[in-house]
N, C-alpha and C positions, 0 to 999 in steps of 0.2 A: 634712208632713215630707218632706224631700228624701231620695231613695233613696241618693244619694251618702253622706250622713251615716250612714244606717243600714248601708250596706256598710262604711264606714270603722269604725264602731262594732263591727261583727261581726268584722272583721279584728283590731281592737285587743283584743276579748274573747279571741280565740284566742291572740294574742300574750301577753296577760296570763295566761291559763291555762297556757300552755306555760312561761312564764318565772317564774311565781310561786314554785314550789318551788326552782328554780335560784337565783332572786334571794334568797329567804329564806336559803338555805344560804350563798350568796356573801356577802351582807351580814353575816351573823353571824360569818363567818370574817374578813372585812376589818375589822369594827368593833373587834376585839380586837388588831389589829396596830398597832404603833407607827409613827409617821411621818404626815406630812400627806397623802401620796399615797393610801394605802388609805382614810383617812378621807374624802377628797374623793370618791373613787369610790363609797364607801358612801353619802355624802350625795347624789350625783347619781342613783344607783340608787333611793334612797328617794324623791326628787322625781319621777323618771320614773314610779315605781309610783303615786304620788299622782295625777299628771296623767292617767295611764291610767284610774284609778278614777273621777276626777272627770268626764272626758269620757264614759265609758261610762254612768255613772249620770245625768248630765244628759241624755244622749240617751234613756235609758230613761224618764226623767221626761217629756220632750217627747213621746215615743211614746205613753205612757199618757194624757197630757193631750189631745193632738191627735187621735189615732186612736180612743181609747176614751172620751174625756171623763171620765177617771178621775183624780180629784185627791186621793184619800184618802191617797196615799203621798207627796205633795209635801213636807210638812214633815219626814217621816222621811228622805227622800232628801237633803234639804238638811242635816239633822243628820248623816247618814252621811258626806257629803262634808266637812262641817265637822270632825267627829271624825277623819276620815282626814287632813285637812290639819293638825289639831292634833298628831296622832301624828307626822306627817312633820316638823313644826316642832320638836317636842321632840327627836326623834331627831337631826335635823341640828344643832340647837343644842347638844345634849349632846356630840355628836361633835366639832364644830368649835370650840366656844367654851369648854367646860369641860374637854375632854380626857377626859371620862368615857365609859363604854360605854353606848350608848343603850338596849340591850336590858335593862339592869338597873335602870332608874329606876322608882321606885314610881309616879310620876305617869303614866308611859307605860303601865304595867300597868293603872292605873285607866281610862285612856282606851280601851285595848283592851277591857277588860271592858264599859265603856259601849257601845262600838262593837258588840261581840258581842250585847249585849242589844237594841240598836236594830235590828240586822240580823234578829234573831228577830221583833221587832215588824213590821219591813218585810215579812217573809215572811207573817206572819199577815194583815196588811192586804192584801197582793197576792192572797191567797186569796179576797178579797171581790170581785174583778174579775169581772164577768158573763161576759166572754169567756174561753175556755180557752187563749188564746195558741197556737193551732195544736196543741193537745194537750199543751203543755209547761208550762202554768201550775202544775200540782201538782208535777211533778218539780222544776221550778226553785225553787218555794217551799220544798219539803221540803229540798232540798240547801242552799238559802240559810239556812234555819233551823238545819240541822245544822252548817253553817259557823259560824253565830253562837254556837251552844252551845260549839263547840270553842274559838273565839276568846275568848268570855267566861270560860271556865274557866281561861284562861292556860296551864294545865298541858297541855291537849290542843290548843293552838293549831296545831300542825303538822297534826293531823287536820282541823281547821277549814280550813286552807289547802288541803288536798286536796279537801274537799267544795266549797270556793269555786271551785277550778279547774274542777271538773266542772260546777258551776253556770254558770260563765263560758262554757263550751262550749255549754251549752243556751241561754244568753242570745244567743250568736252566731247560733244557728239561728233563734231568734225574730226577731232583727234581719233576717236574710236573708229569711225568709219574709214579714216585714212590708214589706220593700223591694220585694217582687214583687207586692204587692197594688195 
């Protein structure tokens, strides 16, 4: 795996962690405003969030596969990316095409619940990795599982986003340390 990709993934993890709460707050405020401009900005921010997530998790999948020959999380990571993409699609579609508010759709809540449960499964699977990821395997896994619980509950999704942001910072450190090997 190329060190440049790991470095870029680490930077994007920090960007994602820094912006996750800000974006969640901004998107929820813009989504309820009338007019095409706020809805377009919300749609773009939603797509950017998905693209960040997809790049980071594809890079994590590659790292686990190439460096550790660990393939137990492959389908789970693909599922997480797929559910994240589905959530982005539903959000953007409901904003731009139906005029509805994306955060209130029942289908979106079901997708988030499934995403949270799959995130918990991912964390459990990652605990089976023989390597301790520079001492960060357990903290990253526990924080990811906590984020999954928050997101799956829907009611505590904000807490899940906070745990996810902390997990992203830990993942950035894992990427940086992996790039130095």
